[in-house]
N, CA, C and O atoms as CSV, one atom per row, in Angstrom:
chain,resi,resn,atom,element,x,y,z
A,1,MET,N,N,15.526,12.026,0.843
A,1,MET,CA,C,14.497,11.000,0.260
A,1,MET,C,C,13.073,11.506,-0.476
A,1,MET,O,O,12.257,12.297,0.000
A,2,ALA,N,N,13.021,10.942,-1.546
A,2,ALA,CA,C,12.122,11.707,-2.286
A,2,ALA,C,C,10.574,10.775,-1.893
A,2,ALA,O,O,10.465,9.668,-1.366
A,3,LYS,N,N,9.593,11.647,-2.345
A,3,LYS,CA,C,8.031,11.235,-1.886
A,3,LYS,C,C,7.956,9.936,-2.077
A,3,LYS,O,O,8.328,9.435,-3.138
A,4,LYS,N,N,7.488,9.255,-1.121
A,4,LYS,CA,C,6.798,7.772,-1.703
A,4,LYS,C,C,5.753,7.728,-1.655
A,4,LYS,O,O,5.089,8.177,-0.722
A,5,THR,N,N,5.118,6.930,-3.086
A,5,THR,CA,C,3.886,6.976,-2.822
A,5,THR,C,C,3.432,5.262,-2.982
A,5,THR,O,O,3.667,4.462,-3.887
A,6,ILE,N,N,2.743,5.126,-1.783
A,6,ILE,CA,C,2.324,3.780,-1.016
A,6,ILE,C,C,0.554,3.917,-1.472
A,6,ILE,O,O,-0.245,4.802,-1.166
A,7,MET,N,N,0.321,2.488,-2.432
A,7,MET,CA,C,-1.046,2.371,-2.571
A,7,MET,C,C,-1.697,1.219,-1.841
A,7,MET,O,O,-1.315,0.105,-2.199
A,8,LEU,N,N,-2.602,1.274,-0.893
A,8,LEU,CA,C,-3.281,0.163,-0.110
A,8,LEU,C,C,-4.409,-0.377,-1.213
A,8,LEU,O,O,-4.871,0.452,-1.997
A,9,VAL,N,N,-4.728,-1.367,-1.259
A,9,VAL,CA,C,-5.915,-1.892,-1.968
A,9,VAL,C,C,-6.733,-2.909,-0.922
A,9,VAL,O,O,-6.115,-3.752,-0.272
A,10,CYS,N,N,-7.944,-2.775,-0.839
A,10,CYS,CA,C,-8.892,-3.509,0.071
A,10,CYS,C,C,-10.389,-3.594,-0.680
A,10,CYS,O,O,-10.743,-2.808,-1.558
A,11,SER,N,N,-10.991,-4.417,-0.297
A,11,SER,CA,C,-12.292,-4.924,-1.227
A,11,SER,C,C,-13.116,-3.790,-1.253
A,11,SER,O,O,-13.961,-3.884,-2.144
A,12,ALA,N,N,-13.208,-2.354,-0.355
A,12,ALA,CA,C,-14.092,-1.507,-0.721
A,12,ALA,C,C,-13.129,-0.064,-0.274
A,12,ALA,O,O,-13.573,1.044,-0.576
A,13,GLY,N,N,-12.147,-0.158,0.268
A,13,GLY,CA,C,-11.338,1.035,0.564
A,13,GLY,C,C,-11.643,1.565,2.035
A,13,GLY,O,O,-10.813,2.312,2.552
A,14,MET,N,N,-12.392,1.335,2.489
A,14,MET,CA,C,-12.999,1.770,3.868
A,14,MET,C,C,-12.151,1.698,4.930
A,14,MET,O,O,-11.536,2.669,5.370
A,15,SER,N,N,-12.055,-0.016,5.599
A,15,SER,CA,C,-11.302,-0.208,6.579
A,15,SER,C,C,-9.845,0.162,6.483
A,15,SER,O,O,-9.129,0.238,7.481
A,16,THR,N,N,-9.495,0.351,5.470
A,16,THR,CA,C,-7.919,0.318,4.902
A,16,THR,C,C,-7.462,1.959,5.182
A,16,THR,O,O,-6.338,2.453,5.275
A,17,SER,N,N,-8.869,2.600,5.278
A,17,SER,CA,C,-8.317,4.150,5.270
A,17,SER,C,C,-7.838,4.459,6.670
A,17,SER,O,O,-7.007,5.359,6.793
A,18,LEU,N,N,-8.252,3.840,7.692
A,18,LEU,CA,C,-7.753,4.019,9.108
A,18,LEU,C,C,-6.381,3.594,9.220
A,18,LEU,O,O,-5.561,4.155,9.947
A,19,LEU,N,N,-6.108,2.459,8.390
A,19,LEU,CA,C,-4.731,2.224,8.157
A,19,LEU,C,C,-3.675,3.190,7.507
A,19,LEU,O,O,-2.505,3.265,7.883
A,20,VAL,N,N,-4.224,3.910,6.498
A,20,VAL,CA,C,-3.624,5.050,5.859
A,20,VAL,C,C,-3.493,6.185,6.937
A,20,VAL,O,O,-2.436,6.815,6.913
A,21,THR,N,N,-4.376,6.508,7.825
A,21,THR,CA,C,-4.059,7.468,8.883
A,21,THR,C,C,-3.056,7.355,9.564
A,21,THR,O,O,-2.293,8.310,9.707
A,22,LYS,N,N,-2.799,5.969,10.228
A,22,LYS,CA,C,-2.199,5.422,11.063
A,22,LYS,C,C,-0.700,5.643,10.240
A,22,LYS,O,O,0.121,6.342,10.834
A,23,MET,N,N,-0.332,5.118,8.995
A,23,MET,CA,C,0.644,5.016,8.596
A,23,MET,C,C,1.520,6.483,8.081
A,23,MET,O,O,2.729,6.713,8.050
A,24,GLN,N,N,0.160,7.449,7.653
A,24,GLN,CA,C,0.697,8.904,7.551
A,24,GLN,C,C,1.287,9.534,8.833
A,24,GLN,O,O,2.131,10.429,8.798
A,25,LYS,N,N,0.717,8.934,10.111
A,25,LYS,CA,C,1.480,9.190,11.090
A,25,LYS,C,C,2.644,8.965,11.415
A,25,LYS,O,O,3.356,9.713,12.084
A,26,ALA,N,N,2.920,7.951,10.983
A,26,ALA,CA,C,4.428,7.184,11.416
A,26,ALA,C,C,5.101,7.574,10.517
A,26,ALA,O,O,6.317,7.516,10.705
A,27,ALA,N,N,4.652,8.074,9.314
A,27,ALA,CA,C,5.908,8.515,8.248
A,27,ALA,C,C,6.034,10.241,8.851
A,27,ALA,O,O,7.181,10.686,8.861
A,28,GLU,N,N,5.073,11.045,9.266
A,28,GLU,CA,C,5.243,12.169,9.531
A,28,GLU,C,C,6.272,12.262,11.101
A,28,GLU,O,O,7.022,13.210,11.335
A,29,THR,N,N,6.107,11.210,11.919
A,29,THR,CA,C,6.968,11.228,13.053
A,29,THR,C,C,8.367,10.743,12.497
A,29,THR,O,O,9.298,11.155,13.188
A,30,GLN,N,N,8.735,9.977,11.427
A,30,GLN,CA,C,9.759,9.776,11.075
A,30,GLN,C,C,10.309,10.736,9.917
A,30,GLN,O,O,11.300,10.442,9.248
A,31,GLY,N,N,9.715,11.685,9.779
A,31,GLY,CA,C,10.471,12.474,8.657
A,31,GLY,C,C,10.142,11.955,7.396
A,31,GLY,O,O,10.758,12.559,6.518
A,32,ILE,N,N,9.516,11.198,7.025
A,32,ILE,CA,C,9.457,10.694,5.689
A,32,ILE,C,C,8.083,11.349,4.990
A,32,ILE,O,O,6.945,11.425,5.454
A,33,GLU,N,N,8.502,11.699,3.972
A,33,GLU,CA,C,7.600,12.361,2.946
A,33,GLU,C,C,6.598,11.283,2.313
A,33,GLU,O,O,7.237,10.299,1.942
A,34,ALA,N,N,5.621,11.202,2.144
A,34,ALA,CA,C,4.578,9.737,1.744
A,34,ALA,C,C,3.121,10.472,1.260
A,34,ALA,O,O,2.359,11.239,1.848
A,35,ASP,N,N,3.104,9.910,0.004
A,35,ASP,CA,C,1.532,10.032,-0.410
A,35,ASP,C,C,1.023,8.644,-0.375
A,35,ASP,O,O,1.277,7.792,-1.226
A,36,ILE,N,N,0.064,8.433,0.992
A,36,ILE,CA,C,-0.467,6.977,1.396
A,36,ILE,C,C,-1.880,7.132,1.112
A,36,ILE,O,O,-2.539,8.075,1.550
A,37,PHE,N,N,-2.282,6.335,0.479
A,37,PHE,CA,C,-3.788,6.078,0.173
A,37,PHE,C,C,-4.193,4.647,-0.068
A,37,PHE,O,O,-3.460,3.667,-0.200
A,38,ALA,N,N,-5.494,4.722,-0.098
A,38,ALA,CA,C,-6.426,3.593,-0.054
A,38,ALA,C,C,-7.254,3.424,-0.994
A,38,ALA,O,O,-8.167,4.206,-0.733
A,39,VAL,N,N,-7.593,2.674,-2.291
A,39,VAL,CA,C,-8.480,2.274,-3.000
A,39,VAL,C,C,-9.062,0.788,-3.052
A,39,VAL,O,O,-8.468,-0.273,-2.861
A,40,SER,N,N,-10.440,1.034,-3.376
A,40,SER,CA,C,-11.023,-0.184,-3.606
A,40,SER,C,C,-10.110,-1.167,-4.980
A,40,SER,O,O,-9.380,-0.653,-5.827
A,41,ALA,N,N,-10.418,-2.586,-4.858
A,41,ALA,CA,C,-9.692,-3.555,-5.805
A,41,ALA,C,C,-10.199,-2.959,-7.315
A,41,ALA,O,O,-9.468,-2.935,-8.305
A,42,SER,N,N,-11.523,-2.512,-7.284
A,42,SER,CA,C,-11.999,-2.049,-8.559
A,42,SER,C,C,-11.759,-1.005,-9.378
A,42,SER,O,O,-11.991,-0.951,-10.586
A,43,ASP,N,N,-11.074,0.196,-8.370
A,43,ASP,CA,C,-10.447,1.336,-8.463
A,43,ASP,C,C,-9.027,1.245,-9.097
A,43,ASP,O,O,-8.701,1.893,-10.092
A,44,ALA,N,N,-8.149,0.313,-8.376
A,44,ALA,CA,C,-7.047,0.017,-8.701
A,44,ALA,C,C,-5.946,0.301,-10.017
A,44,ALA,O,O,-4.740,0.548,-10.002
A,45,ASP,N,N,-6.846,0.162,-11.060
A,45,ASP,CA,C,-6.209,0.281,-12.362
A,45,ASP,C,C,-6.057,1.585,-12.565
A,45,ASP,O,O,-4.967,2.114,-12.782
A,46,SER,N,N,-7.428,2.330,-12.489
A,46,SER,CA,C,-7.435,3.762,-12.887
A,46,SER,C,C,-6.431,4.388,-12.052
A,46,SER,O,O,-5.670,5.165,-12.629
A,47,SER,N,N,-6.253,4.180,-10.633
A,47,SER,CA,C,-4.926,4.847,-9.547
A,47,SER,C,C,-3.768,4.476,-10.234
A,47,SER,O,O,-2.938,5.381,-10.322
A,48,LEU,N,N,-3.460,3.372,-10.764
A,48,LEU,CA,C,-2.277,2.896,-11.033
A,48,LEU,C,C,-1.790,3.672,-12.368
A,48,LEU,O,O,-0.616,3.952,-12.611
A,49,ALA,N,N,-3.157,4.037,-13.375
A,49,ALA,CA,C,-3.021,4.946,-14.361
A,49,ALA,C,C,-2.733,6.468,-14.076
A,49,ALA,O,O,-2.076,7.270,-14.740
A,50,ASP,N,N,-3.434,6.631,-12.865
A,50,ASP,CA,C,-2.989,8.334,-12.352
A,50,ASP,C,C,-2.200,8.572,-12.066
A,50,ASP,O,O,-1.769,9.633,-12.517
A,51,LYS,N,N,-1.262,7.734,-10.996
A,51,LYS,CA,C,-0.238,8.279,-10.427
A,51,LYS,C,C,0.894,7.527,-10.334
A,51,LYS,O,O,0.785,6.351,-10.682
A,52,ASN,N,N,1.921,7.900,-9.962
A,52,ASN,CA,C,3.245,7.188,-9.999
A,52,ASN,C,C,3.541,6.542,-8.615
A,52,ASN,O,O,4.206,7.004,-7.688
A,53,VAL,N,N,2.969,5.516,-8.694
A,53,VAL,CA,C,2.859,4.532,-7.503
A,53,VAL,C,C,4.183,3.862,-7.274
A,53,VAL,O,O,4.707,3.074,-8.061
A,54,ASP,N,N,4.733,4.297,-5.977
A,54,ASP,CA,C,6.227,3.357,-5.686
A,54,ASP,C,C,6.024,1.743,-5.295
A,54,ASP,O,O,6.729,0.888,-5.830
A,55,VAL,N,N,5.022,1.415,-4.338
A,55,VAL,CA,C,4.776,0.203,-4.167
A,55,VAL,C,C,3.249,0.076,-3.656
A,55,VAL,O,O,2.675,1.020,-3.113
A,56,LEU,N,N,2.645,-1.186,-3.884
A,56,LEU,CA,C,1.112,-1.212,-3.703
A,56,LEU,C,C,1.265,-2.802,-2.623
A,56,LEU,O,O,1.905,-3.836,-2.817
A,57,LEU,N,N,0.370,-2.375,-1.499
A,57,LEU,CA,C,0.016,-3.301,-0.501
A,57,LEU,C,C,-1.612,-3.671,-0.664
A,57,LEU,O,O,-2.600,-2.953,-0.817
A,58,LEU,N,N,-1.434,-5.139,-0.559
A,58,LEU,CA,C,-2.913,-5.372,-0.653
A,58,LEU,C,C,-3.483,-5.768,0.601
A,58,LEU,O,O,-2.725,-6.546,1.182
A,59,GLY,N,N,-4.577,-5.515,1.261
A,59,GLY,CA,C,-5.154,-5.812,2.419
A,59,GLY,C,C,-5.285,-7.362,2.325
A,59,GLY,O,O,-5.244,-8.006,1.276
A,60,PRO,N,N,-5.459,-7.893,3.666
A,60,PRO,CA,C,-5.602,-9.287,3.713
A,60,PRO,C,C,-6.968,-10.230,2.837
A,60,PRO,O,O,-7.084,-11.352,2.344
A,61,GLN,N,N,-7.799,-9.066,3.005
A,61,GLN,CA,C,-9.402,-9.799,2.417
A,61,GLN,C,C,-9.214,-9.865,0.899
A,61,GLN,O,O,-9.832,-10.609,0.137
A,62,VAL,N,N,-8.181,-8.894,0.544
A,62,VAL,CA,C,-7.909,-9.478,-1.271
A,62,VAL,C,C,-6.527,-10.028,-1.716
A,62,VAL,O,O,-6.027,-9.852,-2.827
A,63,ARG,N,N,-5.930,-10.789,-0.578
A,63,ARG,CA,C,-4.933,-11.429,-0.994
A,63,ARG,C,C,-5.022,-12.519,-2.228
A,63,ARG,O,O,-4.120,-12.844,-3.000
A,64,PHE,N,N,-6.230,-12.930,-2.184
A,64,PHE,CA,C,-6.356,-13.954,-3.802
A,64,PHE,C,C,-6.205,-13.380,-4.922
A,64,PHE,O,O,-6.042,-14.039,-5.948
A,65,MET,N,N,-6.237,-11.908,-4.909
A,65,MET,CA,C,-5.652,-11.028,-6.066
A,65,MET,C,C,-4.388,-10.917,-6.199
A,65,MET,O,O,-4.153,-10.360,-7.271
A,66,LYS,N,N,-3.369,-11.198,-5.583
A,66,LYS,CA,C,-2.046,-10.952,-5.638
A,66,LYS,C,C,-1.571,-11.714,-6.627
A,66,LYS,O,O,-0.368,-11.741,-6.366
A,67,GLY,N,N,-1.763,-12.476,-7.781
A,67,GLY,CA,C,-1.302,-13.258,-8.866
A,67,GLY,C,C,-1.769,-12.090,-9.969
A,67,GLY,O,O,-1.002,-11.583,-10.788
A,68,GLN,N,N,-3.129,-11.783,-9.823
A,68,GLN,CA,C,-3.502,-10.924,-10.950
A,68,GLN,C,C,-2.787,-9.103,-10.813
A,68,GLN,O,O,-2.438,-8.468,-11.808
A,69,PHE,N,N,-2.726,-8.696,-9.731
A,69,PHE,CA,C,-1.499,-7.681,-9.153
A,69,PHE,C,C,-0.110,-7.803,-9.857
A,69,PHE,O,O,0.517,-6.924,-10.448
A,70,GLU,N,N,0.223,-9.148,-9.639
A,70,GLU,CA,C,1.759,-9.131,-9.859
A,70,GLU,C,C,1.749,-9.282,-11.380
A,70,GLU,O,O,2.808,-8.856,-11.838
A,71,GLN,N,N,0.930,-9.736,-12.309
A,71,GLN,CA,C,0.891,-9.999,-13.452
A,71,GLN,C,C,0.827,-8.426,-13.849
A,71,GLN,O,O,1.797,-8.051,-14.508
A,72,LYS,N,N,-0.004,-7.597,-13.602
A,72,LYS,CA,C,-0.207,-6.086,-13.880
A,72,LYS,C,C,1.301,-5.030,-13.694
A,72,LYS,O,O,1.829,-4.207,-14.442
A,73,LEU,N,N,1.598,-5.492,-12.455
A,73,LEU,CA,C,2.901,-4.620,-11.868
A,73,LEU,C,C,3.910,-4.699,-12.534
A,73,LEU,O,O,4.579,-3.752,-12.948
A,74,ALA,N,N,4.179,-6.278,-12.754
A,74,ALA,CA,C,5.354,-6.916,-12.914
A,74,ALA,C,C,6.315,-5.567,-14.346
A,74,ALA,O,O,7.417,-5.034,-14.210
A,75,PRO,N,N,5.513,-5.456,-15.321
A,75,PRO,CA,C,5.989,-4.632,-16.258
A,75,PRO,C,C,6.203,-3.090,-16.125
A,75,PRO,O,O,6.940,-2.355,-16.783
A,76,MET,N,N,5.332,-2.792,-15.065
A,76,MET,CA,C,6.150,-1.594,-14.443
A,76,MET,C,C,6.979,-1.157,-13.299
A,76,MET,O,O,7.292,-0.059,-12.839
A,77,GLY,N,N,7.298,-2.738,-12.913
A,77,GLY,CA,C,8.201,-2.554,-11.750
A,77,GLY,C,C,7.881,-1.995,-10.307
A,77,GLY,O,O,8.646,-1.622,-9.417
A,78,ILE,N,N,6.549,-2.057,-10.362
A,78,ILE,CA,C,6.082,-2.023,-9.094
A,78,ILE,C,C,6.063,-3.171,-7.962
A,78,ILE,O,O,5.243,-4.088,-8.026
A,79,PRO,N,N,6.987,-3.076,-6.945
A,79,PRO,CA,C,6.858,-4.103,-5.876
A,79,PRO,C,C,5.348,-4.474,-4.892
A,79,PRO,O,O,4.683,-3.533,-4.459
A,80,LEU,N,N,5.086,-5.393,-4.720
A,80,LEU,CA,C,3.661,-5.733,-4.119
A,80,LEU,C,C,3.881,-6.697,-3.200
A,80,LEU,O,O,4.800,-7.503,-3.352
A,81,ASP,N,N,3.018,-6.727,-2.084
A,81,ASP,CA,C,2.910,-7.529,-1.191
A,81,ASP,C,C,1.335,-7.426,-0.492
A,81,ASP,O,O,0.482,-6.581,-0.763
A,82,VAL,N,N,1.228,-8.554,0.489
A,82,VAL,CA,C,0.143,-8.604,1.141
A,82,VAL,C,C,0.227,-8.100,2.719
A,82,VAL,O,O,0.951,-8.706,3.509
A,83,ILE,N,N,-0.528,-6.999,3.112
A,83,ILE,CA,C,-0.323,-6.558,4.382
A,83,ILE,C,C,-0.499,-7.599,5.605
A,83,ILE,O,O,-1.603,-8.143,5.633
A,84,ASP,N,N,0.277,-7.912,6.471
A,84,ASP,CA,C,0.213,-8.891,7.486
A,84,ASP,C,C,-1.101,-8.603,8.081
A,84,ASP,O,O,-1.557,-7.495,8.362
A,85,MET,N,N,-1.747,-9.980,8.263
A,85,MET,CA,C,-2.980,-10.072,9.040
A,85,MET,C,C,-3.029,-9.245,10.636
A,85,MET,O,O,-3.770,-8.326,10.984
A,86,LYS,N,N,-2.057,-9.888,11.339
A,86,LYS,CA,C,-1.597,-9.057,12.341
A,86,LYS,C,C,-1.616,-7.718,12.281
A,86,LYS,O,O,-2.441,-7.102,12.955
A,87,ASP,N,N,-0.784,-7.114,11.533
A,87,ASP,CA,C,-0.586,-5.880,11.542
A,87,ASP,C,C,-1.921,-4.873,11.027
A,87,ASP,O,O,-2.228,-3.795,11.537
A,88,TYR,N,N,-2.630,-5.578,9.832
A,88,TYR,CA,C,-3.843,-5.006,9.619
A,88,TYR,C,C,-5.091,-4.751,10.839
A,88,TYR,O,O,-5.721,-3.743,11.159
A,89,GLY,N,N,-5.109,-6.133,11.322
A,89,GLY,CA,C,-5.997,-6.043,12.508
A,89,GLY,C,C,-5.767,-5.172,13.673
A,89,GLY,O,O,-6.660,-4.638,14.332
A,90,MET,N,N,-4.275,-5.052,13.909
A,90,MET,CA,C,-3.938,-4.083,14.938
A,90,MET,C,C,-3.700,-2.802,14.331
A,90,MET,O,O,-3.134,-1.985,15.057
A,91,MET,N,N,-3.991,-2.449,13.202
A,91,MET,CA,C,-4.030,-1.058,12.366
A,91,MET,C,C,-2.620,-0.375,12.939
A,91,MET,O,O,-2.515,0.724,13.483
A,92,ASN,N,N,-1.491,-1.416,12.639
A,92,ASN,CA,C,-0.093,-1.064,13.120
A,92,ASN,C,C,0.587,-0.192,11.928
A,92,ASN,O,O,1.545,-0.786,11.433
A,93,GLY,N,N,0.364,0.847,11.456
A,93,GLY,CA,C,0.621,1.553,10.437
A,93,GLY,C,C,2.324,1.960,10.635
A,93,GLY,O,O,2.979,2.382,9.682
A,94,GLU,N,N,2.818,1.797,11.785
A,94,GLU,CA,C,4.374,1.839,11.583
A,94,GLU,C,C,4.777,0.356,11.176
A,94,GLU,O,O,5.843,0.330,10.562
A,95,ASN,N,N,4.337,-0.561,11.318
A,95,ASN,CA,C,4.791,-1.765,10.691
A,95,ASN,C,C,4.636,-2.132,9.462
A,95,ASN,O,O,5.462,-2.879,8.936
A,96,VAL,N,N,3.568,-1.675,8.805
A,96,VAL,CA,C,2.970,-1.556,7.433
A,96,VAL,C,C,3.901,-0.424,6.510
A,96,VAL,O,O,4.193,-0.537,5.319
A,97,LEU,N,N,4.172,0.402,7.197
A,97,LEU,CA,C,4.585,1.733,6.630
A,97,LEU,C,C,6.489,0.969,6.078
A,97,LEU,O,O,7.097,0.898,5.010
A,98,LYS,N,N,6.756,0.590,7.396
A,98,LYS,CA,C,8.285,-0.250,7.103
A,98,LYS,C,C,8.361,-1.309,6.260
A,98,LYS,O,O,9.453,-1.494,5.722
A,99,VAL,N,N,7.273,-2.213,5.956
A,99,VAL,CA,C,7.220,-3.402,4.993
A,99,VAL,C,C,7.326,-2.571,3.646
A,99,VAL,O,O,8.274,-2.816,2.902
A,100,ALA,N,N,6.260,-1.454,3.243
A,100,ALA,CA,C,6.311,-0.578,2.267
A,100,ALA,C,C,7.825,-0.066,2.012
A,100,ALA,O,O,8.280,-0.852,1.182
A,101,LEU,N,N,8.367,0.457,2.193
A,101,LEU,CA,C,9.705,1.340,2.154
A,101,LEU,C,C,10.356,0.208,2.273
A,101,LEU,O,O,10.762,0.088,1.117
A,102,ASN,N,N,10.890,-1.045,3.047
A,102,ASN,CA,C,11.854,-1.986,2.591
A,102,ASN,C,C,11.278,-2.580,1.034
A,102,ASN,O,O,12.163,-2.903,0.242
A,103,LEU,N,N,9.998,-2.712,0.637
A,103,LEU,CA,C,9.708,-3.141,-0.630
A,103,LEU,C,C,10.443,-2.047,-1.892
A,103,LEU,O,O,10.901,-2.321,-3.001
A,104,ILE,N,N,10.351,-1.115,-1.373
A,104,ILE,CA,C,10.850,0.110,-2.299
A,104,ILE,C,C,12.189,0.126,-2.300
A,104,ILE,O,O,12.799,0.569,-3.273
A,105,LYS,N,N,12.754,-0.305,-1.324
A,105,LYS,CA,C,14.462,-0.103,-1.544
A,105,LYS,C,C,15.026,-1.311,-2.199
A,105,LYS,O,O,16.120,-1.248,-2.760
A,106,GLU,N,N,14.174,-2.658,-2.144
A,106,GLU,CA,C,14.580,-3.886,-2.657
A,106,GLU,C,C,15.122,-3.797,-4.198
A,106,GLU,O,O,15.513,-4.811,-4.775
């Protein structure tokens, strides 16, 4: 499996960084090569321009931006979803990683 690039977007990029760490641990445990990173909503465009992103996940606090991101990502063919609030609150990196990988496969 090729290395997967998973981008998480939240309001400031802070709380999501803990989730990134948990997702990286889950990926390592499963032998998945992944570049997982978090950015603030204001930095998302530059990160999309700089990196070859396979999937983008929005933090629950920026779910209202889903429509905007869908319009940006559709021409690039990048799948998008909102992180489940329960998984986000529990910092369940394994579940969030599973969602991301399923979106890439679709």
